C-alpha positions as a Markdown table, in Angstrom:
| # | Residue | x | y | z |
|---|---|---|---|---|
| 1 | Unk | 34.7 | -24.6 | -43.8 |
| 2 | Unk | 36.0 | -26.4 | -40.7 |
| 3 | Unk | 34.4 | -29.7 | -39.1 |
| 4 | Unk | 34.1 | -29.2 | -35.5 |
| 5 | Unk | 35.1 | -31.9 | -33.5 |
| 6 | Unk | 34.5 | -33.4 | -30.0 |
| 7 | Unk | 37.0 | -35.8 | -28.5 |
| 8 | Unk | 35.4 | -38.3 | -26.0 |
| 9 | Unk | 37.7 | -40.7 | -24.3 |
| 10 | Unk | 38.3 | -41.7 | -20.7 |
| 11 | Unk | 42.1 | -41.6 | -20.8 |
| 12 | Unk | 43.6 | -38.1 | -20.9 |
| 13 | Unk | 46.6 | -38.8 | -22.6 |
| 14 | Unk | 44.5 | -40.3 | -25.5 |
| 15 | Unk | 42.3 | -37.0 | -25.6 |
| 16 | Unk | 45.8 | -35.0 | -25.6 |
| 17 | Unk | 47.3 | -37.1 | -28.3 |
| 18 | Unk | 44.1 | -36.9 | -30.7 |
| 19 | Unk | 43.9 | -33.0 | -30.2 |
| 20 | Unk | 47.8 | -32.6 | -31.2 |
| 21 | Unk | 47.5 | -34.8 | -34.4 |
| 22 | Unk | 44.1 | -33.4 | -35.1 |
| 23 | Unk | 45.2 | -29.8 | -34.8 |
| 24 | Unk | 47.9 | -30.6 | -37.6 |
| 25 | Unk | 45.5 | -31.8 | -40.0 |
| 26 | Unk | 43.8 | -28.4 | -40.8 |
| 27 | Unk | 40.2 | -28.1 | -41.6 |
| 28 | Unk | 39.2 | -29.4 | -38.3 |
| 29 | Unk | 38.4 | -27.6 | -35.2 |
| 30 | Unk | 38.6 | -29.4 | -31.6 |
| 31 | Unk | 35.6 | -27.8 | -30.1 |
| 32 | Unk | 35.7 | -29.8 | -26.8 |
| 33 | Unk | 36.6 | -32.8 | -24.9 |
| 34 | Unk | 34.6 | -35.3 | -22.7 |
| 35 | Unk | 36.0 | -38.1 | -20.4 |
| 36 | Unk | 32.8 | -40.3 | -20.4 |
| 37 | Unk | 29.3 | -40.6 | -21.9 |
| 38 | Unk | 27.4 | -38.5 | -19.7 |
| 39 | Unk | 30.0 | -35.6 | -20.2 |
| 40 | Unk | 29.7 | -36.2 | -24.1 |
| 41 | Unk | 26.2 | -35.9 | -24.3 |
| 42 | Unk | 26.3 | -32.8 | -22.2 |
| 43 | Unk | 28.7 | -31.4 | -24.4 |
| 44 | Unk | 27.2 | -32.4 | -27.7 |
| 45 | Unk | 24.2 | -30.3 | -26.5 |
| 46 | Unk | 26.1 | -27.2 | -25.7 |
| 47 | Unk | 28.7 | -27.2 | -28.4 |
| 48 | Unk | 26.8 | -28.9 | -31.4 |
| 49 | Unk | 29.9 | -30.6 | -32.6 |
| 50 | Unk | 29.8 | -31.8 | -36.5 |
| 51 | Unk | 31.8 | -35.0 | -35.4 |
| 52 | Unk | 31.9 | -36.9 | -32.0 |
| 53 | Unk | 34.8 | -38.8 | -32.0 |
| 54 | Unk | 33.7 | -41.6 | -29.4 |
| 55 | Unk | 35.3 | -44.3 | -27.4 |
| 56 | Unk | 33.1 | -47.2 | -26.8 |
| 57 | Unk | 34.4 | -48.3 | -23.3 |
| 58 | Unk | 34.3 | -45.8 | -20.8 |
| 59 | Unk | 33.1 | -45.2 | -17.1 |
| 60 | Unk | 29.7 | -43.8 | -16.0 |
| 61 | Unk | 28.1 | -44.2 | -19.3 |
| 62 | Unk | 29.6 | -46.3 | -22.3 |
| 63 | Unk | 29.8 | -45.1 | -25.8 |
| 64 | Unk | 27.3 | -47.3 | -27.0 |
| 65 | Unk | 24.6 | -46.0 | -25.0 |
| 66 | Unk | 26.0 | -42.4 | -25.4 |
| 67 | Unk | 25.9 | -42.8 | -29.2 |
| 68 | Unk | 22.4 | -44.0 | -29.0 |
| 69 | Unk | 21.3 | -41.1 | -26.9 |
| 70 | Unk | 23.5 | -38.6 | -29.1 |
| 71 | Unk | 21.7 | -39.7 | -32.3 |
| 72 | Unk | 18.3 | -39.6 | -30.7 |
| 73 | Unk | 18.7 | -35.9 | -29.9 |
| 74 | Unk | 21.2 | -34.8 | -32.2 |
| 75 | Unk | 20.9 | -36.7 | -35.5 |
| 76 | Unk | 22.9 | -34.6 | -37.5 |
| 77 | Unk | 26.0 | -35.2 | -35.4 |
| 78 | Unk | 28.2 | -37.8 | -37.0 |
| 79 | Unk | 29.5 | -40.4 | -34.7 |
| 80 | Unk | 32.7 | -42.2 | -35.2 |
| 81 | Unk | 33.8 | -45.0 | -32.9 |
| 82 | Unk | 37.3 | -45.0 | -32.2 |
| 83 | Unk | 38.1 | -48.0 | -30.0 |
| 84 | Unk | 40.7 | -50.9 | -29.6 |
| 85 | Unk | 37.6 | -53.5 | -29.9 |
| 86 | Unk | 37.5 | -54.9 | -33.6 |
| 87 | Unk | 35.5 | -57.9 | -33.0 |
| 88 | Unk | 32.3 | -58.2 | -35.3 |
| 89 | Unk | 30.1 | -58.2 | -32.1 |
| 90 | Unk | 31.5 | -54.5 | -31.1 |
| 91 | Unk | 31.3 | -53.5 | -34.6 |
| 92 | Unk | 27.4 | -54.5 | -34.8 |
| 93 | Unk | 26.7 | -53.2 | -31.6 |
| 94 | Unk | 28.1 | -49.8 | -32.4 |
| 95 | Unk | 26.3 | -49.5 | -35.7 |
| 96 | Unk | 23.0 | -50.5 | -33.9 |
| 97 | Unk | 23.8 | -47.6 | -31.4 |
| 98 | Unk | 24.0 | -45.1 | -34.2 |
| 99 | Unk | 27.7 | -44.8 | -35.0 |
| 100 | Unk | 28.4 | -43.7 | -38.4 |
| 101 | Unk | 31.7 | -44.9 | -38.7 |
| 102 | Unk | 33.9 | -47.5 | -37.0 |
| 103 | Unk | 37.7 | -46.8 | -36.4 |
| 104 | Unk | 40.1 | -49.2 | -34.7 |
| 105 | Unk | 42.7 | -47.2 | -32.4 |
| 106 | Unk | 46.2 | -47.6 | -34.2 |
| 107 | Unk | 44.6 | -47.2 | -37.7 |
| 108 | Unk | 46.7 | -45.0 | -39.8 |
| 109 | Unk | 46.2 | -41.3 | -39.1 |
| 110 | Unk | 45.2 | -40.6 | -42.6 |
| 111 | Unk | 42.2 | -42.6 | -42.4 |
| 112 | Unk | 40.9 | -41.2 | -39.4 |
| 113 | Unk | 41.3 | -37.7 | -40.8 |
| 114 | Unk | 39.3 | -39.1 | -43.9 |
| 115 | Unk | 36.5 | -40.5 | -41.6 |
| 116 | Unk | 36.1 | -37.1 | -39.8 |
| 117 | Unk | 36.0 | -35.1 | -43.0 |
| 118 | Unk | 33.9 | -37.4 | -45.1 |
| 119 | Unk | 30.9 | -35.7 | -44.4 |
| 120 | Unk | 31.9 | -31.9 | -45.1 |
| 121 | Unk | 30.1 | -30.2 | -47.5 |
């Protein structure tokens, strides 16, 4: 059984790099991409991914607010924050918003894969 993932980041190159790397991992299917929090909420509603890989700092609607709204309407979707911010305040705010896991950009790829697949049955 594959884990369906939605990639959400405002930088197109980041989304493409993540798609390329995750496609190599096996057992992961990229079902869509979004460039901001509003688009992420819309895509979660339409695609119902198992995992939302979510940047926290984005235009239109940030990842914190998007995470909160996604969890309120789609509690079974796991949200993994993928961000450059590793300060205690950002981590705490992300968990308060409903994020399930927190990964700092630049973390070894195998740790990201593990976080994505950890809820797989």
